[in-house]
GUNUDO-753621 format. One line per field, with one value per residue (C-alpha): x, y, z negated. Coordinates in pm, whole numbers, plus 32768, in hexadecimal, padded with zeros to 4 digits. Layout:
N
px X | ...;
py Y | ...;
pz Z | ...;
END
This chain:
550
px 7D30 | 7C22 | 7ABB | 7AC2 | 7A31 | 78E0 | 78CA | 77B7 | 7755 | 7753 | 75F2 | 75B5 | 74DB | 73C2 | 730A | 71A0 | 70DC | 7089 | 7208 | 7211 | 7254 | 71F2 | 727C | 73B8 | 73B7 | 7503 | 7516 | 7607 | 76D5 | 7703 | 76F8 | 782B | 77AD | 78F7 | 7A28 | 7B09 | 79EC | 7989 | 7AFA | 7B33 | 79D2 | 7A14 | 7B66 | 7ADA | 7AA4 | 7A4E | 78F4 | 77A3 | 7775 | 761B | 75EB | 74FF | 7446 | 740F | 72E9 | 739F | 73AF | 7530 | 75D4 | 76C4 | 775C | 7723 | 77CD | 7723 | 7595 | 74B6 | 7398 | 725A | 70FC | 7088 | 70E0 | 726E | 732E | 7346 | 7300 | 73A8 | 73D4 | 74BE | 75B8 | 771C | 7781 | 78DC | 79E5 | 7B0C | 7C26 | 7BF9 | 7AB7 | 7AE9 | 7AFB | 7A7C | 7A7E | 7AA7 | 7BE3 | 7C6B | 7BD7 | 7C7A | 7DDC | 7DCF | 7DFD | 7DC5 | 7D77 | 7D1E | 7E58 | 7F45 | 80CC | 8127 | 825F | 8357 | 842B | 85BB | 8595 | 851F | 83F1 | 8530 | 84BB | 84DD | 83C4 | 82F7 | 8331 | 82D4 | 8199 | 8139 | 815F | 8098 | 7F4A | 7F8D | 7FDC | 811B | 81E3 | 8372 | 83CE | 8489 | 847B | 85C2 | 8683 | 875C | 86C1 | 87BB | 8747 | 85D8 | 8626 | 86C5 | 85C4 | 84A2 | 8584 | 8571 | 8428 | 83AB | 846E | 8409 | 828A | 8209 | 80A5 | 808C | 8012 | 8124 | 819F | 8290 | 828D | 8263 | 82A6 | 8291 | 83EF | 83B4 | 8541 | 859A | 84B1 | 85A4 | 8595 | 8400 | 8404 | 852C | 847B | 832F | 8402 | 846E | 82F0 | 827A | 839B | 839D | 821E | 81D9 | 806B | 8045 | 80DA | 80C0 | 8093 | 8111 | 8153 | 80CC | 8022 | 7FB1 | 7FD2 | 80E3 | 8127 | 8203 | 80BC | 7FC9 | 80E2 | 80C4 | 7F43 | 7ED6 | 7FEC | 7F5D | 7DDD | 7D1C | 7BAA | 7AF3 | 79E8 | 78F0 | 794D | 7A1A | 7B70 | 7C83 | 7DB7 | 7F0E | 7F91 | 7ED2 | 7F18 | 7ED8 | 7EF7 | 7F24 | 7E8B | 7E06 | 7D80 | 7C1F | 7CE4 | 7DD1 | 7CCF | 7C17 | 7D3C | 7D2B | 7BC8 | 7BA0 | 7C13 | 7D89 | 7D7B | 7D67 | 7EA7 | 7F7B | 7EE7 | 7F3A | 807D | 80CF | 8045 | 8111 | 8240 | 81F6 | 81BB | 8036 | 7F7D | 7E37 | 7D8D | 7E04 | 7DCD | 7C7B | 7C55 | 7CE6 | 7BE1 | 7AD4 | 7B7E | 7BE2 | 7D6B | 7D90 | 7CEC | 7D17 | 7D08 | 7DD6 | 7D5D | 7E9B | 7E5C | 7F55 | 806D | 81F3 | 829D | 81D1 | 80A2 | 7F91 | 7F4A | 7DBE | 7CF0 | 7C87 | 7B30 | 7B35 | 7BC8 | 7B42 | 79D0 | 7A21 | 7ACC | 79DC | 78D2 | 799F | 79F3 | 7875 | 781A | 7931 | 78C8 | 7748 | 77C6 | 78D4 | 77B5 | 78ED | 78A8 | 79BD | 79A0 | 7B0B | 7B46 | 7BB4 | 7C84 | 7D10 | 7E98 | 7F09 | 7F14 | 7EB1 | 7F95 | 7EA2 | 7D67 | 7C82 | 7D20 | 7CED | 7BAF | 7B39 | 7BA1 | 7AC7 | 79CB | 79D6 | 7997 | 7B1C | 7B44 | 7C94 | 7D94 | 7F06 | 8023 | 8165 | 820F | 820B | 8297 | 83CE | 8400 | 83DB | 8521 | 84F6 | 851F | 8630 | 8688 | 87B4 | 875B | 87B0 | 86BA | 858C | 85F2 | 859B | 844D | 83F4 | 844E | 8362 | 8207 | 80F1 | 816B | 82D6 | 82AF | 82EC | 82E3 | 8427 | 84A8 | 84B9 | 85C2 | 84F9 | 8429 | 853E | 8530 | 838C | 838B | 830F | 82FB | 82DD | 828A | 83AF | 8413 | 8491 | 84F7 | 8655 | 86ED | 871C | 86D8 | 857D | 8631 | 8746 | 86B4 | 85C6 | 86D9 | 875C | 8611 | 860C | 8768 | 873D | 85CF | 8660 | 87CF | 8826 | 894C | 8A4A | 8B42 | 8A1C | 8A56 | 8AEC | 8C54 | 8B7F | 8AA1 | 8B73 | 8C2B | 8AD1 | 8A69 | 8BBC | 8BC1 | 8A68 | 8975 | 8A3F | 8B63 | 8C50 | 8CD9 | 8C36 | 8D2B | 8D5B | 8BD4 | 8BD8 | 8CCB | 8BF1 | 8AC7 | 8B78 | 8BDB | 8A83 | 89DE | 8AD5 | 8A62 | 88F3 | 888C | 89AB | 8881 | 8892 | 89E9 | 89C0 | 88C3 | 8996 | 8AA7 | 89B8 | 88DB | 8981 | 8838 | 8825 | 8975 | 8936 | 87DE | 889E | 8997 | 8875 | 87BD | 88E6 | 88D6 | 8750 | 8795 | 88B9 | 87D7 | 870F | 8838 | 88C1 | 87AD | 880F | 8964 | 89AB | 8A9D | 8A4F | 8AF9 | 89D3 | 88D3 | 885F | 8844 | 8752 | 862D | 8505 | 83CE | 82C3 | 8158 | 8091 | 806C | 8191 | 816A | 8007 | 80BE | 81B9 | 80C9 | 7FE1 | 80E4 | 819C | 81DF | 816F | 823E | 8243 | 8309 | 8431 | 84AA | 852B | 83A5 | 8360 | 8316 | 8259 | 816C | 814D | 8100 | 7FEE | 7F56 | 7F51 | 7E8B | 7D8C | 7D27 | 7D20 | 7C4B | 7B85 | 7B54 | 7B31 | 79EF | 795D | 7980 | 78D3 | 77C4 | 7775 | 7773 | 766D | 759C | 75C5 | 76B2 | 77A4 | 790A | 7990 | 7ACB | 7AFF | 7BA7 | 7CD3 | 7CD1 | 7D25 | 7EB1 | 7FB2 | 7FC8 | 7E65 | 7D3B | 7DA8 | 7E7F | 7F9F | 80EE | 81E9;
py 736D | 729F | 7261 | 7314 | 7439 | 7394 | 7299 | 71F4 | 7203 | 738A | 7409 | 7498 | 75A5 | 755D | 76A0 | 769C | 7680 | 77D2 | 7830 | 774D | 7844 | 7734 | 75F7 | 75AE | 7571 | 7467 | 747E | 736C | 73E5 | 7342 | 73C6 | 7381 | 72F1 | 728E | 7367 | 7338 | 73A2 | 74D0 | 7554 | 7530 | 75F8 | 7711 | 774A | 77A5 | 790C | 799C | 7877 | 78C9 | 779A | 7715 | 76AC | 7575 | 74A3 | 731E | 7246 | 71D4 | 7342 | 733A | 7497 | 7490 | 7566 | 7581 | 764B | 765F | 7620 | 7710 | 7781 | 771D | 774C | 7624 | 74AF | 743F | 731F | 7419 | 7548 | 7694 | 774A | 7855 | 78F5 | 791E | 7A4A | 7A43 | 7AF4 | 7B0A | 7BE1 | 7CFA | 7D25 | 7D84 | 7F02 | 8005 | 7FF0 | 8179 | 815F | 8037 | 810E | 8274 | 81E8 | 80C9 | 7F9A | 7E34 | 7E24 | 7F0A | 7ED3 | 7FB4 | 7F86 | 808B | 8163 | 80E2 | 8204 | 820F | 8162 | 7FEF | 8002 | 8027 | 805F | 7EFF | 7EC2 | 7FCD | 7F79 | 7DDA | 7E48 | 7F3A | 7E4D | 7D64 | 7E5F | 7EE1 | 806A | 807C | 819B | 81C4 | 821E | 8366 | 83D1 | 8419 | 83D1 | 8507 | 85B8 | 8545 | 83C8 | 8416 | 84BB | 83A3 | 8292 | 838F | 837C | 81FF | 81FE | 82D3 | 8220 | 80AF | 80F9 | 8203 | 818C | 80DC | 8143 | 81B2 | 82E0 | 8383 | 83A0 | 851F | 8523 | 862D | 8695 | 878C | 877A | 879C | 8885 | 88B4 | 874C | 8736 | 885A | 87A7 | 8659 | 8735 | 87DE | 86A4 | 860E | 8748 | 8768 | 85F1 | 860D | 84E8 | 84A4 | 8407 | 846D | 83C2 | 84AA | 8421 | 8468 | 85E4 | 8681 | 87C5 | 885B | 88CA | 89C5 | 88A9 | 87B7 | 88A5 | 88E2 | 87A8 | 875F | 88C2 | 88FF | 88A1 | 88AB | 88AA | 88F2 | 87D5 | 8835 | 87A0 | 886B | 8763 | 87DC | 86FD | 86BB | 86B2 | 85FC | 850B | 8509 | 83F2 | 844B | 8350 | 83D7 | 831E | 8459 | 8506 | 865F | 862A | 854D | 8692 | 8770 | 8664 | 865B | 8796 | 88D0 | 8941 | 8A69 | 8BC4 | 8C34 | 8B25 | 8B5A | 8CD6 | 8CA2 | 8BB8 | 8C9A | 8DAB | 8CE3 | 8C94 | 8B20 | 8B4C | 8C24 | 8CC5 | 8BC2 | 8A94 | 8B2A | 8B41 | 8A1E | 8981 | 8A50 | 8957 | 8819 | 871E | 8733 | 85A0 | 84AF | 8374 | 838D | 8258 | 8211 | 817C | 80A6 | 7FEC | 8002 | 7FD9 | 8126 | 826A | 8202 | 825C | 80EF | 8145 | 7FEA | 7FCD | 7F84 | 80F2 | 81D8 | 8170 | 81A1 | 831A | 838D | 82F6 | 83CB | 84E8 | 84DB | 84CA | 85FA | 86CD | 865C | 86C8 | 8819 | 8847 | 87DE | 8718 | 867B | 8582 | 847C | 8462 | 82DA | 823D | 8111 | 805A | 800E | 7F83 | 7E2C | 7D7E | 7C68 | 7B52 | 7B19 | 7B1C | 7C8B | 7D01 | 7C62 | 7D1D | 7E62 | 7E54 | 7DDA | 7F2E | 7FDC | 8022 | 8085 | 7FEE | 7F5B | 7F97 | 7EDF | 7F51 | 7E56 | 7D0E | 7D95 | 7DB5 | 7C73 | 7C4F | 7C10 | 7D73 | 7E1C | 7F03 | 7E31 | 7D1E | 7BC3 | 7BCB | 7CCC | 7C2C | 7AF9 | 7BA7 | 7C12 | 7A94 | 7A32 | 7B26 | 7AFA | 7BE8 | 7C66 | 7C93 | 7E05 | 7F43 | 80B0 | 8169 | 82F4 | 833A | 83E0 | 84D6 | 8582 | 8522 | 867D | 8674 | 852A | 846F | 82E8 | 81CC | 807B | 7F8D | 7E1F | 7DC8 | 7C59 | 7C4B | 7DAD | 7E87 | 7FCF | 803A | 802D | 80F4 | 81F6 | 822F | 825F | 8369 | 8430 | 8418 | 84CD | 85B9 | 860D | 8632 | 86ED | 8826 | 87B1 | 8683 | 8755 | 870F | 85B7 | 84D1 | 8422 | 831E | 8361 | 83B8 | 8261 | 81B7 | 826D | 8200 | 80B5 | 802F | 80F1 | 81AE | 80A4 | 81D4 | 8314 | 8456 | 8521 | 8421 | 844B | 85E4 | 85AF | 84D3 | 8595 | 86E4 | 8658 | 85CC | 8718 | 87ED | 8760 | 8720 | 884D | 892D | 8A1C | 88D7 | 8914 | 8A81 | 8A5B | 8946 | 8A48 | 8B42 | 8A22 | 88F7 | 8852 | 8847 | 87AF | 8693 | 8651 | 8652 | 8544 | 846B | 8472 | 83F8 | 82B6 | 82B1 | 82ED | 81FB | 80E1 | 80E0 | 80E9 | 7FAB | 7F25 | 7EF2 | 7E7F | 7CF5 | 7D7A | 7C88 | 7D7B | 7E5D | 7D61 | 7DEE | 7F54 | 7EFE | 7FD2 | 7F4F | 7FC0 | 7EA6 | 7E8D | 7D69 | 7D14 | 7C7C | 7B5C | 7B2E | 7B0A | 7A08 | 7945 | 7931 | 78A7 | 77CB | 767C | 76FF | 771E | 7899 | 7841 | 7823 | 799C | 7942 | 793A | 7A75 | 7B9B | 7CB9 | 7C22 | 7AD6 | 7B7F | 7C6F | 7B72 | 7A63 | 7B5D | 7BC3 | 7A8C | 7A14 | 7B48 | 7AEA | 7970 | 79EC | 7ACA | 7989 | 78CC | 79F4 | 7A15 | 7880 | 78A6 | 798C | 78CF | 77A6 | 76D6 | 7636 | 76DB | 76E0 | 7621 | 763F | 778A | 76EA | 76BA | 7824 | 77E1 | 7842 | 772E | 7691 | 76AA | 779C | 789B | 791B | 7887 | 792A;
pz 7F25 | 7E88 | 7E63 | 7D44 | 7DC9 | 7E4C | 7D13 | 7D2A | 7BD9 | 7BF9 | 7C54 | 7D9C | 7DA5 | 7E91 | 7F23 | 7EEC | 8025 | 8050 | 805F | 81C0 | 82B7 | 83E3 | 846B | 852B | 868B | 8698 | 8829 | 87FA | 86D9 | 8588 | 8434 | 8320 | 81C5 | 816B | 80D1 | 81F4 | 82E4 | 8244 | 8201 | 8354 | 83B1 | 82A3 | 834B | 84A1 | 845C | 85A9 | 85AD | 8513 | 8421 | 83AF | 8229 | 8283 | 8196 | 81F0 | 819F | 8063 | 7FF2 | 803A | 809F | 81C8 | 82BA | 842E | 855B | 86A4 | 86FA | 86A1 | 8588 | 8626 | 8581 | 8608 | 85C0 | 8567 | 84B9 | 8389 | 82F0 | 82F6 | 81B9 | 8217 | 831C | 82E7 | 83F6 | 84BC | 83C1 | 8485 | 83C5 | 84CC | 8443 | 82F8 | 829F | 8359 | 84B5 | 84EB | 845F | 8543 | 865D | 85F6 | 85BD | 86FC | 85FB | 8600 | 848C | 836C | 82BD | 826D | 8226 | 8119 | 8142 | 8030 | 7FD0 | 803A | 816D | 80F0 | 81F7 | 82F7 | 844A | 8485 | 838F | 843D | 85AC | 8556 | 84A0 | 85AF | 86C7 | 860E | 860E | 8484 | 8413 | 8380 | 82F8 | 82E9 | 819D | 819C | 803C | 7FAC | 80F5 | 818D | 8296 | 8397 | 8358 | 8372 | 8488 | 8548 | 84E4 | 8567 | 86DB | 8696 | 8674 | 875E | 8874 | 87E9 | 8792 | 88B0 | 889B | 873B | 8615 | 8516 | 8422 | 8331 | 81C7 | 814D | 7FC2 | 7ED8 | 7E7F | 7D64 | 7D0F | 7E8D | 7F3B | 8054 | 80B5 | 80A3 | 8196 | 8291 | 82B9 | 82EE | 8408 | 849D | 8490 | 854F | 8658 | 869D | 86D3 | 85C4 | 85BA | 8462 | 8317 | 81B2 | 809F | 7F7B | 7DFF | 7E5E | 7CF1 | 7DAE | 7F1A | 7F77 | 80C7 | 8168 | 8148 | 81CC | 82E7 | 8375 | 8345 | 83F8 | 84E8 | 8647 | 85F2 | 86FD | 874B | 8837 | 8935 | 8838 | 871C | 866A | 85F3 | 8681 | 8597 | 8653 | 84F0 | 841D | 82A5 | 81CC | 808C | 7F51 | 7E01 | 7CBE | 7C08 | 7C88 | 7C2B | 7D51 | 7E19 | 7E3E | 7E99 | 7FED | 8040 | 8037 | 811A | 80E8 | 7FF7 | 808A | 8020 | 8081 | 81E8 | 81F0 | 8161 | 8285 | 8374 | 82E6 | 8312 | 8466 | 8413 | 84A6 | 8579 | 8509 | 85C0 | 8531 | 83E2 | 842B | 849B | 8357 | 8285 | 831B | 82F7 | 81C3 | 81CA | 81C8 | 82E8 | 821C | 809D | 7FD1 | 7E99 | 7DF3 | 7C9F | 7BEC | 7CDB | 7CDE | 7CDF | 7CB3 | 7C28 | 7B03 | 7A9E | 7AD4 | 7B0B | 7C8F | 7C0C | 7B5D | 7C14 | 7D98 | 7D26 | 7C74 | 7DA4 | 7E8A | 7DDD | 7DFA | 7F52 | 7FB2 | 7EE9 | 7F9B | 80E3 | 8076 | 7FE4 | 8100 | 8226 | 82B4 | 8409 | 83C7 | 82A6 | 81FC | 81F5 | 80CC | 8089 | 7F61 | 7F0E | 7DC6 | 7D2B | 7E89 | 7EA6 | 7EBA | 7FC1 | 7EB5 | 7E4B | 7FAA | 7FDB | 7E82 | 7F21 | 8042 | 7F6F | 7EC3 | 7FF5 | 806E | 81DE | 81C9 | 80FD | 80CB | 802E | 7FA0 | 7E8E | 7F64 | 8095 | 7FF3 | 8025 | 8183 | 823B | 82ED | 8192 | 8159 | 801A | 7FD2 | 7FB4 | 7E4A | 7E0F | 7EE0 | 7DF9 | 7CD0 | 7D6C | 7D9B | 7C69 | 7BA0 | 7B16 | 7AFC | 7992 | 79F7 | 7A54 | 7962 | 7990 | 7983 | 79FB | 7B67 | 7C0C | 7CE3 | 7BA2 | 7A8F | 79C9 | 79E5 | 791B | 7A41 | 7A53 | 7B43 | 7B37 | 7B5A | 7B3B | 79F7 | 7A25 | 7A48 | 7A3D | 7924 | 7A09 | 7931 | 77E2 | 7835 | 7929 | 77EB | 76FB | 7807 | 77F1 | 7664 | 7672 | 7762 | 76AB | 7560 | 75D2 | 765C | 771E | 7734 | 762D | 7532 | 751C | 743C | 7484 | 7433 | 7529 | 764E | 7606 | 761F | 774F | 7817 | 779D | 7780 | 7846 | 7957 | 798D | 79DE | 7975 | 7959 | 79DD | 7B2B | 7B56 | 7B3B | 7C7A | 7D06 | 7CEB | 7CFF | 7E5E | 7EC5 | 7E84 | 7F3D | 805A | 802F | 7F5F | 7ED3 | 7E10 | 7D26 | 7CBA | 7CB1 | 7B9D | 7ADC | 7AD4 | 79DC | 795F | 78AA | 7863 | 79F8 | 7A2F | 791D | 79F2 | 7B34 | 7A8F | 79FE | 7B65 | 7BE3 | 7B43 | 7B89 | 7D07 | 7D19 | 7C7C | 7D9A | 7E93 | 7DF6 | 7E20 | 7F95 | 7F2C | 7ED7 | 7DDD | 7C9A | 7BA7 | 7BCA | 7BF2 | 7A77 | 7B00 | 7C23 | 7C26 | 7D0A | 7D01 | 7CBA | 7C3B | 7BC0 | 7D21 | 7D5B | 7C3C | 7CF0 | 7E37 | 7DC5 | 7D0F | 7E66 | 7F35 | 7E39 | 7EEC | 8038 | 816C | 812B | 7FDD | 80EA | 80F4 | 823E | 829B | 81E3 | 82EB | 82EA | 83DE | 8324 | 81E4 | 8281 | 8346 | 825F | 8149 | 8246 | 82BF | 8167 | 80F5 | 8207 | 81AC | 803A | 80C1 | 8161 | 8031 | 7F5D | 807A | 8058 | 7ED8 | 7EFA | 7FE0 | 7EE1 | 7F70 | 7E5B | 7E9D | 7D2F | 7D59 | 7EE0 | 7EB3 | 7EA2 | 8012 | 8024 | 8064 | 8163 | 8266 | 8200 | 82D5 | 83DA | 82CE | 83B7 | 82EB | 83CA;
END
């Protein structure tokens, strides 16, 4: 660091006398006017700071002492309040979930958000979700048992992902959630409400003495479109509630209470994120959905306000500070947590992610909604998954069955895309669905296009599994959900202690980002009060001025 940040040739804005709010009573403390002293004070996030002006009109900072209207060694032109990381976001969110930070470690499907990651984050006072999406029910049940045992008094939850191709899987995960009394679910990739989701949201509802509806299971919904947000911000549809009553899954009293509250307790506006995303800018999507929330609260006369958080593109303290400045009650991170030691992918996959820049991402077909043409955002650099998956969808869209493929196309598929014989893939696929959902095989027997889809989805599903292995032969097939935030994170940690993969834990990432966001917020407050901070934003780096590095 050099003195260039406060170079004497640069004019320093000096507030007019009317802007001076009093005098500083030093009470034995010293003000700082040099760069090292100012940097040290800025990092004291738990303390109030005074922006002071010397008799020579030079601006500095002071900690300690007090503001007085009487005499003092120098004028006070602004006050920077304490801004510890725990003050970022809505205090009601922390209270509702029993957290230290308004920071959520989002679920990453296929168990990438492992039980180990959930446990570490929860014990650090963060909310975290197990990545149950795509996993077999037995695997999810085992994880729920472990988390219930290890985190009896901590905030954690399980992902419930919309599975239009496997409704039985969604039902099985919902059953596990309710059977084990999981108190939180993260609902993701929903295009509309399903009976299974409403079952989780409405089951166990009771009325408190003060008339408030008490939830047994809290729903945090991830949305990027107003029409989907509207469904979560409204009471569950009457037809779904009636269906659940008829099936014996809800009592009439539970359904009646569900008709009085929104489906979601918390709503995460997901912007340009990894995995399922609409690539919306946060600055556009967030205000739109908050305005919708406010309209629906007024229209339905809800007693409780659905809290709205932000996700997508949050890989630096500046981005997180901006999300809180937009009014986010909490923030949720995803892509960046894949490089944590606790993440359920291989070191080879983590190395690819750590080499990414902001433009090294692209959109590609996904496994769970392949036939619908739904795409996810994935890593582009170092892997050929995206073009290979797009080729599979092109063929699926233009052919009625595998028999329609030319000999050249079949060879291309086996040798350049799938790297396996189609007959071998079908046998492996058949064995998989035989135990998971035999109805898929029954349909494939009469529908050759569905058989083709199952074979192509073999590649899409296996590409996620290969990221968990250290097999170099399959590295070009890695499917790594990844947004631009990964590149921003990599640039932020470059040359610091966190650039060492051994120091990257889910807690070091979260604490560093939140502490940096608090410091960034302080710098912006100082700038607004006329203090020149332009070049010193470089201090918002891991390992510097109180930002954790391990």
